[in-house]
C-alpha positions, 0 to 999 in steps of 0.5 A: 472535469475541472480538477485541481488536486489528484490524490492517489494511493501508492501500493497496487495502484502506482507500485506492485505491492505483491512483488515487494512483499515477495522479495521482502519476505524471501530476503528477511528469511535469507537474512535470517539463515532460514535457508542454510543447509540442515537436515531437512534439504533444500527441497523440504526448506522451500516447501515449508517456506512456502507454507509459512509465505501463504500463511503470512499473506492471509494473516497480514491481509486480515490484520490490514482490514482490521486497521481499516476499521480501527481494531488494530493499530499500526505498531500492533500490526507490524509485530502481530503477524510475525508472532502468529507465524513464529507460533504456528510454524515453531520458528526460533526468531524474535518477532520484534527483530523480525519485523524491523528486518522485514520493514528495512527490506520492504523500504528497498523494494521499488517495483513501479508499474510500467505506466507509473512513471509516465502517468505521474509525469502527466499528472504533475504537469496539470494538477497538484499531486498527493500520495495518500497511503496507510502504509507504513511511514519509513517504508513508504518514504523510503520507497517513493523517495528513492523511486523515479516518480519522487519528483512528480509527487507534491506531497506524500501523506501517510496515515502514520503521520496524520494519526488517521487511517483511510477511509477516515475522511480527515486524512483526505481533508488533511490533504485538501487543507494542505493544498488549500483547495476547499471545493470538494468537486476540484479533487479526486481519489484514485486507489485500488482498494474499494475499502479504503481509497473509494469509500474513503473518498466518498466519506470525504465527499470527493470524486473517486477512481477505482484502479482494479488492475487485478480485475477483481469483482466488486460486490461491496456494494461501493460504487466508484464514479469511475473505474479503470483496468489499466493505468493508462486509462487515466489519461482519458479521465484526467 
């Protein structure tokens, strides 16, 4: 295909977000003193922590789905997820302070997949490359700009800064306008989320490639033009 512009998602496409989230969440609790000695003992603390973490993941996942549907905004999402676990587990923390600390820790979490740097270098040698992410701006800028792929990215496009989230077609149109590419056949969107990346690309009328690194079943009815299960397979498509 004669593409000129490659738009690509960040988390679970180029970077391992579960690793980032795991490290940031634990570091947040450590800094808040959750694991300090108490009458509960270390084993019990770990057991409680794992329950809190699992519940947080469920709450957070649902909130991000709500964000894609426009049911919650980003600023509220950042705090609500901590309000819920603080209330459910009777934690003595301030949700706003907890959120700020967690975001700081997230911004320090840079875990690219093994093939990420080589892929970005390759894409940059052939195309204009833009990252399009729904992530939180201060977190994403920190992670990308302090990573080894920064030099291969022509533009970081973050929903916070554009004012709309994937799958809204306007974020993709913003990207095309920035790069001054109006022919939709010259653009492809690559990402792991069927609901945000693939549906969003389709809404904008551009080609899409689903990065399915975790071998998920697609029962959504959203059909990408391409599907890859390893980043290395993108070299064959592009």
